[in-house]
DSSP file (Angstrom, degrees, kcal/mol; ACC not computed):
  #  RESIDUE AA STRUCTURE BP1 BP2  ACC     N-H-->O    O-->H-N    N-H-->O    O-->H-N    TCO  KAPPA ALPHA  PHI   PSI    X-CA   Y-CA   Z-CA
    1    1 A X              0   0    0      0, 0.0     2,-0.1     0, 0.0    64,-0.0   0.000 360.0 360.0 360.0 135.5  -24.5   -9.0    3.5
    2    2 A X     >  -     0   0    0      1,-0.1     4,-2.1    67,-0.1    68,-0.1  -0.334 360.0-105.4 -83.7 169.6  -25.2   -7.2    6.7
    3    3 A X  H  > S+     0   0    0      2,-0.2     4,-2.3     1,-0.2     5,-0.2   0.877 122.0  53.0 -62.9 -40.6  -23.1   -4.5    8.4
    4    4 A X  H  > S+     0   0    0      2,-0.2     4,-2.2     1,-0.2    -1,-0.2   0.940 110.3  47.2 -60.7 -47.5  -22.0   -7.1   11.1
    5    5 A X  H  > S+     0   0    0      1,-0.2     4,-2.6     2,-0.2    -2,-0.2   0.896 110.8  52.9 -62.8 -36.2  -20.8   -9.5    8.3
    6    6 A X  H  X S+     0   0    0     -4,-2.1     4,-2.4     2,-0.2    -1,-0.2   0.891 110.0  46.7 -63.0 -42.3  -19.0   -6.7    6.6
    7    7 A X  H  X S+     0   0    0     -4,-2.3     4,-2.3     2,-0.2    -1,-0.2   0.868 111.1  52.7 -69.1 -35.5  -17.2   -5.8    9.8
    8    8 A X  H  X S+     0   0    0     -4,-2.2     4,-2.0     2,-0.2    -2,-0.2   0.944 111.4  46.3 -59.2 -51.5  -16.3   -9.4   10.3
    9    9 A X  H  X S+     0   0    0     -4,-2.6     4,-2.0     1,-0.2    -2,-0.2   0.891 110.2  53.4 -63.2 -39.8  -14.9   -9.6    6.8
   10   10 A X  H  X S+     0   0    0     -4,-2.4     4,-1.7     1,-0.2    -1,-0.2   0.903 107.6  51.6 -59.6 -41.5  -13.0   -6.4    7.3
   11   11 A X  H  X S+     0   0    0     -4,-2.3     4,-2.1     1,-0.2    -1,-0.2   0.882 107.9  51.2 -62.6 -37.0  -11.5   -7.9   10.4
   12   12 A X  H  X S+     0   0    0     -4,-2.0     4,-3.1     1,-0.2     5,-0.2   0.850 106.0  56.7 -68.8 -31.6  -10.4  -10.9    8.5
   13   13 A X  H  X S+     0   0    0     -4,-2.0     4,-2.4     2,-0.2    -1,-0.2   0.891 107.1  47.8 -65.4 -37.9   -8.8   -8.6    6.0
   14   14 A X  H  X S+     0   0    0     -4,-1.7     4,-2.2     2,-0.2    -2,-0.2   0.904 112.9  49.3 -67.4 -41.7   -6.8   -7.0    8.7
   15   15 A X  H  X S+     0   0    0     -4,-2.1     4,-2.4     2,-0.2    -2,-0.2   0.949 111.7  47.2 -62.0 -49.8   -5.8  -10.5    9.9
   16   16 A X  H  X S+     0   0    0     -4,-3.1     4,-2.3     1,-0.2    -2,-0.2   0.934 113.0  50.2 -62.5 -45.2   -4.8  -11.7    6.4
   17   17 A X  H  X S+     0   0    0     -4,-2.4     4,-2.5    -5,-0.2    -1,-0.2   0.869 109.9  50.2 -57.3 -39.2   -2.8   -8.5    5.9
   18   18 A X  H  X S+     0   0    0     -4,-2.2     4,-2.9     2,-0.2    -1,-0.2   0.883 109.5  51.1 -66.0 -39.4   -1.0   -8.9    9.2
   19   19 A X  H  X S+     0   0    0     -4,-2.4     4,-2.7     2,-0.2     5,-0.2   0.918 111.6  47.3 -62.8 -44.3   -0.2  -12.5    8.3
   20   20 A X  H  X S+     0   0    0     -4,-2.3     4,-2.8     2,-0.2     5,-0.2   0.938 114.5  46.6 -61.5 -48.0    1.3  -11.4    4.9
   21   21 A X  H  X S+     0   0    0     -4,-2.5     4,-3.2     1,-0.2     5,-0.2   0.947 112.9  49.9 -61.3 -50.2    3.3   -8.5    6.6
   22   22 A X  H  X S+     0   0    0     -4,-2.9     4,-2.2     1,-0.2     5,-0.2   0.907 113.3  45.3 -56.5 -47.6    4.6  -10.9    9.3
   23   23 A X  H  X S+     0   0    0     -4,-2.7     4,-2.6     2,-0.2     5,-0.3   0.955 115.2  47.6 -65.5 -47.6    5.7  -13.5    6.8
   24   24 A X  H  X S+     0   0    0     -4,-2.8     4,-2.9    -5,-0.2     5,-0.2   0.943 111.0  52.1 -54.4 -50.3    7.3  -10.9    4.5
   25   25 A X  H  X S+     0   0    0     -4,-3.2     4,-2.1     1,-0.2    -1,-0.2   0.915 114.5  39.3 -55.5 -48.3    9.1   -9.3    7.4
   26   26 A X  H  X S+     0   0    0     -4,-2.2     4,-2.3    -5,-0.2    -1,-0.2   0.843 114.2  52.8 -75.5 -31.6   10.6  -12.4    8.8
   27   27 A X  H  X S+     0   0    0     -4,-2.6     4,-2.4    -5,-0.2     5,-0.3   0.895 111.8  48.0 -65.4 -41.4   11.5  -13.9    5.4
   28   28 A X  H  X S+     0   0    0     -4,-2.9     4,-2.2    -5,-0.3    -2,-0.2   0.914 114.2  45.2 -67.2 -42.1   13.2  -10.6    4.5
   29   29 A X  H  < S+     0   0    0     -4,-2.1    -1,-0.2    -5,-0.2    -2,-0.2   0.884 114.8  49.1 -67.0 -39.5   15.1  -10.5    7.7
   30   30 A X  H  < S+     0   0    0     -4,-2.3    -2,-0.2    -5,-0.2    -1,-0.2   0.880 116.5  39.7 -67.3 -40.7   16.0  -14.2    7.5
   31   31 A X  H  < S-     0   0    0     -4,-2.4     2,-0.3     1,-0.3    -2,-0.2   0.902 133.7  -7.4 -79.8 -44.8   17.3  -14.1    3.9
   32   32 A X     <  -     0   0    0     -4,-2.2     2,-0.6    -5,-0.3    -1,-0.3  -0.912  50.0-163.7-158.5 128.4   19.1  -10.8    3.9
   33   33 A X        +     0   0    0     -2,-0.3     3,-0.2     1,-0.2    -4,-0.1  -0.438  56.1 109.4-112.8  62.1   19.4   -8.1    6.4
   34   34 A X    >>  +     0   0    0     -2,-0.6     3,-1.6     1,-0.1     4,-0.8   0.147  37.2 112.9-118.9  19.8   20.7   -5.1    4.4
   35   35 A X  T 34 S+     0   0    0      1,-0.3    -1,-0.1    -3,-0.2    10,-0.1   0.690  79.6  48.9 -68.9 -15.8   17.5   -3.0    4.5
   36   36 A X  T 34 S+     0   0    0     -3,-0.2    -1,-0.3     1,-0.1    75,-0.1   0.323 101.3  66.5-102.4   9.7   19.1   -0.3    6.7
   37   37 A X  T <4 S+     0   0    0     -3,-1.6     2,-0.3     1,-0.3    -2,-0.2   0.722 106.5  19.6-101.4 -25.1   22.4   -0.1    4.6
   38   38 A X     X  -     0   0    0     -4,-0.8     4,-2.0     1,-0.1    -1,-0.3  -0.993  69.3-123.3-147.2 153.1   21.1    1.4    1.3
   39   39 A X  H  > S+     0   0    0     70,-0.4     4,-2.6    -2,-0.3     5,-0.2   0.844 107.6  54.3 -64.9 -38.2   18.1    3.4    0.1
   40   40 A X  H  > S+     0   0    0      1,-0.2     4,-2.5     2,-0.2    -1,-0.2   0.947 112.3  44.8 -65.7 -48.0   17.0    1.0   -2.7
   41   41 A X  H  > S+     0   0    0      1,-0.2     4,-1.5     2,-0.2    -1,-0.2   0.873 113.0  51.7 -62.9 -38.7   16.9   -2.0   -0.2
   42   42 A X  H  X S+     0   0    0     -4,-2.0     4,-2.8     2,-0.2    -1,-0.2   0.928 110.4  46.8 -62.5 -45.4   15.1    0.0    2.3
   43   43 A X  H  X S+     0   0    0     -4,-2.6     4,-1.7     1,-0.2     5,-0.3   0.897 112.1  50.1 -66.4 -39.2   12.4    1.1   -0.1
   44   44 A X  H  < S+     0   0    0     -4,-2.5     4,-0.4    -5,-0.2    -1,-0.2   0.778 115.1  46.3 -68.9 -25.2   11.9   -2.4   -1.4
   45   45 A X  H  < S+     0   0    0     -4,-1.5     4,-0.4    -5,-0.2    -2,-0.2   0.895 116.6  40.2 -76.4 -47.6   11.6   -3.6    2.2
   46   46 A X  H >X S+     0   0    0     -4,-2.8     3,-0.8     1,-0.2     4,-0.8   0.910 108.2  53.8 -76.6 -45.5    9.3   -1.0    3.6
   47   47 A X  H >X S+     0   0    0     -4,-1.7     4,-2.0     1,-0.3     3,-0.7   0.856 100.3  58.5 -70.7 -39.4    6.7   -0.4    0.9
   48   48 A X  H 3> S+     0   0    0     -4,-0.4     4,-2.9    -5,-0.3     5,-0.3   0.804  97.0  65.6 -61.6 -21.0    5.5   -4.0    0.4
   49   49 A X  H <> S+     0   0    0     -3,-0.8     4,-1.6    -4,-0.4    -1,-0.2   0.942 106.4  41.4 -63.2 -42.6    4.6   -3.9    4.1
   50   50 A X  H <X S+     0   0    0     -4,-0.8     4,-2.2    -3,-0.7     5,-0.2   0.916 114.5  52.2 -65.3 -44.2    1.9   -1.3    3.1
   51   51 A X  H  X S+     0   0    0     -4,-2.0     4,-2.3     1,-0.2    -2,-0.2   0.882 109.6  47.8 -66.5 -39.4    1.0   -3.2    0.0
   52   52 A X  H  X S+     0   0    0     -4,-2.9     4,-1.9     2,-0.2    -1,-0.2   0.893 109.7  53.5 -67.7 -38.5    0.4   -6.5    1.9
   53   53 A X  H  X S+     0   0    0     -4,-1.6     4,-1.0    -5,-0.3   -36,-0.2   0.951 114.2  40.8 -64.2 -49.1   -1.6   -4.8    4.5
   54   54 A X  H  X S+     0   0    0     -4,-2.2     4,-1.3     1,-0.2     3,-0.3   0.857 111.9  56.1 -66.3 -36.2   -4.0   -3.3    1.9
   55   55 A X  H  X S+     0   0    0     -4,-2.3     4,-2.3     1,-0.2    -1,-0.2   0.837  98.0  63.2 -66.8 -31.9   -4.0   -6.4   -0.1
   56   56 A X  H  X S+     0   0    0     -4,-1.9     4,-2.1     1,-0.2    -1,-0.2   0.876 103.4  48.9 -59.1 -40.7   -5.2   -8.4    2.9
   57   57 A X  H  X S+     0   0    0     -4,-1.0     4,-2.2    -3,-0.3    -1,-0.2   0.894 112.6  46.0 -64.5 -41.1   -8.4   -6.3    2.9
   58   58 A X  H  X S+     0   0    0     -4,-1.3     4,-2.2     2,-0.2     5,-0.5   0.805 109.1  55.6 -76.3 -29.3   -9.1   -6.8   -0.7
   59   59 A X  H  X>S+     0   0    0     -4,-2.3     4,-2.1     2,-0.2     5,-1.3   0.958 112.0  43.8 -62.9 -52.2   -8.3  -10.5   -0.5
   60   60 A X  I  <>S+     0   0    0     -4,-2.1     5,-1.8     3,-0.2     6,-0.3   0.885 114.3  50.2 -62.7 -38.1  -11.0  -10.8    2.3
   61   61 A X  I  <>S+     0   0    0     -4,-2.2     5,-1.5     3,-0.2     6,-0.5   0.926 125.8  21.3 -72.1 -40.9  -13.6   -8.6    0.5
   62   62 A X  I  <5S+     0   0    0     -4,-2.2    -3,-0.2     3,-0.2    -2,-0.2   0.872 131.2  34.0 -96.9 -40.6  -13.4  -10.4   -2.9
   63   63 A X  I  <5S+     0   0    0     -4,-2.1    -3,-0.2    -5,-0.5    -2,-0.1   0.821 125.4  36.8 -88.5 -30.3  -12.1  -13.8   -2.5
   64   64 A X  I   <S+     0   0    0     -5,-1.3    -3,-0.2    -4,-0.3    -4,-0.1   0.950 136.4  12.9 -88.1 -55.2  -13.5  -14.7    1.0
   65   65 A X  I   <S-     0   0    0     -5,-1.8    -3,-0.2     2,-0.1    -4,-0.1   0.912  72.4-167.0 -91.5 -47.4  -17.0  -13.0    0.9
   66   66 A X      < +     0   0    0     -5,-1.5     2,-0.3    -6,-0.3    -4,-0.2   0.679  52.1 107.4  70.1  16.3  -17.5  -12.1   -2.8
   67   67 A X  S    S-     0   0    0     -6,-0.5    -1,-0.3     1,-0.0     2,-0.2  -0.791  72.2-101.9-122.7 166.8  -20.5   -9.9   -2.0
   68   68 A X        -     0   0    0     -2,-0.3   -62,-0.0     1,-0.1     7,-0.0  -0.565  40.7 -99.5 -88.0 147.9  -21.0   -6.1   -2.0
   69   69 A X        -     0   0    0     -2,-0.2    -1,-0.1     1,-0.1   -66,-0.1  -0.288  31.8-123.4 -65.1 156.2  -21.0   -4.0    1.2
   70   70 A X  S    S+     0   0    0    -68,-0.1     2,-0.3     4,-0.0    -1,-0.1   0.843  80.0  29.7 -77.0 -33.6  -24.5   -3.1    2.5
   71   71 A X  S  > S-     0   0    0      1,-0.1     4,-1.7   -69,-0.1     3,-0.3  -0.765  78.1-107.9-129.2 170.7  -24.4    0.7    2.6
   72   72 A X  H  > S+     0   0    0     -2,-0.3     4,-2.1     1,-0.2     5,-0.2   0.839 112.6  57.8 -68.9 -31.7  -22.9    3.7    1.0
   73   73 A X  H  > S+     0   0    0      1,-0.2     4,-1.6     2,-0.2    -1,-0.2   0.874 108.2  46.8 -66.8 -32.5  -20.6    4.6    3.8
   74   74 A X  H  > S+     0   0    0     -3,-0.3     4,-1.6     2,-0.2    -1,-0.2   0.840 111.1  51.9 -78.7 -32.3  -18.9    1.2    3.7
   75   75 A X  H  X S+     0   0    0     -4,-1.7     4,-2.2     2,-0.2    -2,-0.2   0.880 107.4  53.3 -67.4 -33.8  -18.6    1.5   -0.2
   76   76 A X  H  X S+     0   0    0     -4,-2.1     4,-2.4     2,-0.2    -2,-0.2   0.878 107.4  51.0 -65.0 -40.0  -17.0    4.9    0.3
   77   77 A X  H  X S+     0   0    0     -4,-1.6     4,-2.2     2,-0.2    -1,-0.2   0.866 110.5  49.7 -66.7 -33.6  -14.4    3.3    2.7
   78   78 A X  H  X S+     0   0    0     -4,-1.6     4,-2.1     2,-0.2    -2,-0.2   0.924 111.4  48.4 -71.5 -42.8  -13.7    0.6    0.0
   79   79 A X  H  X S+     0   0    0     -4,-2.2     4,-2.1     2,-0.2    -2,-0.2   0.903 111.4  50.4 -60.5 -42.2  -13.3    3.4   -2.6
   80   80 A X  H  X S+     0   0    0     -4,-2.4     4,-2.2     1,-0.2    -2,-0.2   0.925 111.9  47.4 -60.8 -48.0  -10.9    5.3   -0.3
   81   81 A X  H  X S+     0   0    0     -4,-2.2     4,-2.5     1,-0.2    -1,-0.2   0.830 109.7  53.0 -65.3 -33.4   -8.8    2.1    0.3
   82   82 A X  H  X S+     0   0    0     -4,-2.1     4,-2.4     2,-0.2    -1,-0.2   0.895 108.3  49.8 -68.1 -39.0   -8.7    1.4   -3.3
   83   83 A X  H  X S+     0   0    0     -4,-2.1     4,-2.1     2,-0.2    -2,-0.2   0.895 112.5  48.5 -63.9 -40.5   -7.4    4.9   -4.0
   84   84 A X  H  X S+     0   0    0     -4,-2.2     4,-2.8     2,-0.2    -2,-0.2   0.907 110.5  51.1 -65.5 -42.1   -4.7    4.4   -1.3
   85   85 A X  H  X S+     0   0    0     -4,-2.5     4,-2.3     1,-0.2     5,-0.2   0.922 111.7  46.5 -64.6 -43.6   -3.8    1.0   -2.7
   86   86 A X  H  X S+     0   0    0     -4,-2.4     4,-2.3     1,-0.2     5,-0.3   0.883 113.4  50.2 -64.9 -37.3   -3.4    2.5   -6.3
   87   87 A X  H  X S+     0   0    0     -4,-2.1     4,-3.5     2,-0.2     5,-0.3   0.939 110.7  48.8 -65.0 -47.1   -1.4    5.4   -4.8
   88   88 A X  H  X S+     0   0    0     -4,-2.8     4,-2.2     1,-0.2    -2,-0.2   0.916 114.5  44.3 -63.4 -42.4    0.9    3.1   -2.9
   89   89 A X  H  X S+     0   0    0     -4,-2.3     4,-1.9     2,-0.2    -1,-0.2   0.904 117.0  45.1 -67.9 -39.8    1.6    0.8   -5.9
   90   90 A X  H  X S+     0   0    0     -4,-2.3     4,-2.8    -5,-0.2     5,-0.2   0.930 115.2  47.8 -68.1 -46.0    2.1    3.7   -8.3
   91   91 A X  H  X S+     0   0    0     -4,-3.5     4,-2.4    -5,-0.3     5,-0.2   0.857 110.0  53.0 -65.4 -32.6    4.3    5.6   -5.9
   92   92 A X  H  X S+     0   0    0     -4,-2.2     4,-2.3    -5,-0.3    -1,-0.2   0.938 111.7  45.8 -62.7 -46.1    6.4    2.5   -5.2
   93   93 A X  H  X S+     0   0    0     -4,-1.9     4,-2.1     2,-0.2    -2,-0.2   0.916 114.6  45.9 -64.6 -45.6    7.0    2.0   -8.8
   94   94 A X  H  X S+     0   0    0     -4,-2.8     4,-2.0     1,-0.2    -2,-0.2   0.952 115.9  45.0 -62.4 -49.1    7.9    5.6   -9.6
   95   95 A X  H  X S+     0   0    0     -4,-2.4     4,-2.4     1,-0.2    -1,-0.2   0.826 110.6  55.4 -68.8 -31.4   10.2    6.0   -6.6
   96   96 A X  H  X S+     0   0    0     -4,-2.3     4,-2.3    -5,-0.2    -1,-0.2   0.887 107.7  48.9 -67.6 -36.3   11.8    2.6   -7.3
   97   97 A X  H  X S+     0   0    0     -4,-2.1     4,-2.0     2,-0.2    -2,-0.2   0.896 111.8  49.0 -67.2 -37.1   12.7    3.7  -10.8
   98   98 A X  H  X S+     0   0    0     -4,-2.0     4,-2.6     2,-0.2    -2,-0.2   0.911 111.3  50.0 -66.5 -39.1   14.1    6.9   -9.5
   99   99 A X  H  X S+     0   0    0     -4,-2.4     4,-2.6     2,-0.2    -2,-0.2   0.924 109.7  50.6 -61.6 -44.2   16.1    5.0   -6.9
  100  100 A X  H  X S+     0   0    0     -4,-2.3     4,-2.1     1,-0.2    -1,-0.2   0.890 111.4  48.6 -61.4 -40.6   17.5    2.7   -9.6
  101  101 A X  H  X S+     0   0    0     -4,-2.0     4,-2.0     2,-0.2    -1,-0.2   0.933 111.8  48.3 -65.0 -47.5   18.5    5.6  -11.7
  102  102 A X  H  <>S+     0   0    0     -4,-2.6     5,-3.0     1,-0.2    -2,-0.2   0.861 112.2  49.5 -60.6 -35.9   20.2    7.3   -8.8
  103  103 A X  H ><5S+     0   0    0     -4,-2.6     3,-0.7     3,-0.2    -1,-0.2   0.880 109.5  52.4 -72.8 -35.2   22.0    4.1   -7.9
  104  104 A X  H 3<5S+     0   0    0     -4,-2.1    -2,-0.2     1,-0.2    -1,-0.2   0.857 112.3  43.4 -67.3 -35.9   23.1    3.6  -11.5
  105  105 A X  T 3<5S-     0   0    0     -4,-2.0    -1,-0.2    -5,-0.1    -2,-0.2   0.336 116.8-118.6 -91.5   5.0   24.6    7.1  -11.7
  106  106 A X  T < 5 +     0   0    0     -3,-0.7     2,-0.6     1,-0.2    -3,-0.2   0.904  54.2 160.2  61.4  48.7   26.1    6.5   -8.2
  107  107 A X      < -     0   0    0     -5,-3.0     2,-0.3    -6,-0.1    -1,-0.2  -0.911  34.2-136.3 -99.4 117.8   24.4    9.3   -6.4
  108  108 A X        +     0   0    0     -2,-0.6     2,-0.4   -70,-0.0   -70,-0.0  -0.561  26.8 175.7 -76.8 132.9   24.4    8.7   -2.6
  109  109 A X        -     0   0    0     -2,-0.3   -70,-0.4    -6,-0.0     2,-0.1  -0.999  35.1-110.7-136.5 139.5   21.1    9.3   -0.7
  110  110 A X     >  -     0   0    0     -2,-0.4     4,-1.9     1,-0.1     5,-0.1  -0.402  23.8-132.9 -63.4 141.1   20.3    8.8    2.9
  111  111 A X  H  > S+     0   0    0      2,-0.2     4,-1.8     1,-0.2    -1,-0.1   0.756 106.3  55.7 -76.9 -20.4   17.9    5.9    3.3
  112  112 A X  H  > S+     0   0    0      2,-0.2     4,-2.3     1,-0.2    -1,-0.2   0.915 109.6  46.7 -67.9 -43.1   15.7    8.0    5.7
  113  113 A X  H  > S+     0   0    0      2,-0.2     4,-2.5     1,-0.2     5,-0.2   0.840 108.8  57.3 -66.3 -34.4   15.5   10.7    3.1
  114  114 A X  H  X S+     0   0    0     -4,-1.9     4,-2.2     2,-0.2    -2,-0.2   0.935 108.6  43.8 -57.9 -51.2   14.7    8.0    0.6
  115  115 A X  H  X S+     0   0    0     -4,-1.8     4,-2.2     2,-0.2     5,-0.2   0.882 113.3  52.2 -65.7 -40.1   11.7    6.7    2.5
  116  116 A X  H  X S+     0   0    0     -4,-2.3     4,-2.3     2,-0.2    -2,-0.2   0.938 112.2  44.8 -65.1 -44.4   10.5   10.3    3.2
  117  117 A X  H  X S+     0   0    0     -4,-2.5     4,-1.9     1,-0.2    -2,-0.2   0.902 112.3  51.8 -65.8 -39.4   10.6   11.3   -0.4
  118  118 A X  H  X S+     0   0    0     -4,-2.2     4,-2.0    -5,-0.2    -1,-0.2   0.874 110.8  48.2 -66.0 -36.8    8.9    8.0   -1.5
  119  119 A X  H  X S+     0   0    0     -4,-2.2     4,-2.7     2,-0.2    -2,-0.2   0.869 108.5  54.4 -72.0 -38.7    6.1    8.6    1.0
  120  120 A X  H  X S+     0   0    0     -4,-2.3     4,-2.3    -5,-0.2    -2,-0.2   0.894 108.0  49.9 -60.7 -37.8    5.7   12.1   -0.2
  121  121 A X  H  X S+     0   0    0     -4,-1.9     4,-2.4     2,-0.2    -2,-0.2   0.916 110.6  49.5 -66.1 -43.6    5.3   10.8   -3.8
  122  122 A X  H  X S+     0   0    0     -4,-2.0     4,-2.4     1,-0.2    -2,-0.2   0.922 111.3  49.6 -60.1 -41.7    2.7    8.4   -2.6
  123  123 A X  H  X S+     0   0    0     -4,-2.7     4,-2.4     2,-0.2    -2,-0.2   0.914 111.3  49.6 -61.9 -42.8    0.9   11.2   -0.7
  124  124 A X  H  X S+     0   0    0     -4,-2.3     4,-2.1     1,-0.2    -1,-0.2   0.912 110.9  48.0 -65.3 -42.3    0.9   13.4   -3.8
  125  125 A X  H  X S+     0   0    0     -4,-2.4     4,-2.3     2,-0.2    -1,-0.2   0.922 110.7  52.2 -64.3 -44.1   -0.4   10.7   -6.0
  126  126 A X  H  X S+     0   0    0     -4,-2.4     4,-2.0     1,-0.2    -2,-0.2   0.909 110.3  48.7 -55.7 -46.2   -3.2    9.9   -3.5
  127  127 A X  H  X S+     0   0    0     -4,-2.4     4,-2.0     1,-0.2    -1,-0.2   0.867 111.0  50.0 -67.2 -36.3   -4.2   13.6   -3.5
  128  128 A X  H  X S+     0   0    0     -4,-2.1     4,-2.2     2,-0.2    -1,-0.2   0.880 110.5  49.2 -70.5 -37.7   -4.2   13.7   -7.2
  129  129 A X  H  X S+     0   0    0     -4,-2.3     4,-2.1     2,-0.2    -2,-0.2   0.866 111.5  49.2 -67.0 -34.7   -6.4   10.6   -7.4
  130  130 A X  H  X S+     0   0    0     -4,-2.0     4,-2.0     2,-0.2    -2,-0.2   0.867 111.1  50.4 -72.8 -35.9   -8.8   12.1   -4.9
  131  131 A X  H  X S+     0   0    0     -4,-2.0     4,-1.7     2,-0.2    -2,-0.2   0.899 112.0  47.7 -66.7 -40.0   -8.9   15.4   -6.9
  132  132 A X  H  X S+     0   0    0     -4,-2.2     4,-1.6     1,-0.2    -2,-0.2   0.893 109.4  52.5 -69.0 -37.8   -9.7   13.4  -10.1
  133  133 A X  H  X S+     0   0    0     -4,-2.1     4,-1.8     1,-0.2    -1,-0.2   0.889 108.5  51.3 -62.8 -40.1  -12.4   11.4   -8.4
  134  134 A X  H  < S+     0   0    0     -4,-2.0    -1,-0.2     1,-0.2    -2,-0.2   0.854 108.8  50.7 -68.8 -31.8  -14.1   14.6   -7.1
  135  135 A X  H  < S+     0   0    0     -4,-1.7    -1,-0.2     1,-0.2    -2,-0.2   0.864 110.4  51.1 -70.2 -34.8  -14.0   16.1  -10.7
  136  136 A X  H  < S+     0   0    0     -4,-1.6     2,-0.6    -5,-0.1    -2,-0.2   0.860  98.5  72.1 -70.7 -36.6  -15.6   12.8  -12.0
  137  137 A X  S  < S-     0   0    0     -4,-1.8     2,-0.3    -5,-0.1    -1,-0.0  -0.711  78.4-141.1 -90.8 121.2  -18.5   12.7   -9.5
  138  138 A X              0   0    0     -2,-0.6    -3,-0.1     1,-0.1    -2,-0.1  -0.562 360.0 360.0 -75.0 136.9  -21.2   15.3  -10.1
  139  139 A X              0   0    0     -2,-0.3    -1,-0.1    -5,-0.1    -2,-0.0   0.390 360.0 360.0-124.7 360.0  -22.6   16.8   -6.9
């Protein structure tokens, strides 16, 4: 696959991700519009938007093209996106469990603070993954 083909596939990934985000957003608004009323609903609404955008890229890379990128810089971009995807999914799950526990023990938390704390967890997980990757690769 040439670099031009890779960029074309990457563009399709953005398009597929945008379509997934668009469909999720409007279905969520259409079915229930309580994402601004409580932190658990807010977290469940916002983070899949990130997950779907990243998933669109991987769908286009593996299911549409099925080939490897041509050079090392593009492989590095894919590794970085994979690390971000892992961090988002892991951070989503961890913070979702924390929010469910807080909801069960009836602790009130502002939904803005909920999103900020969840994003901070995602960021910390991403940094830990990058640090572990640097330790694995000998330079």
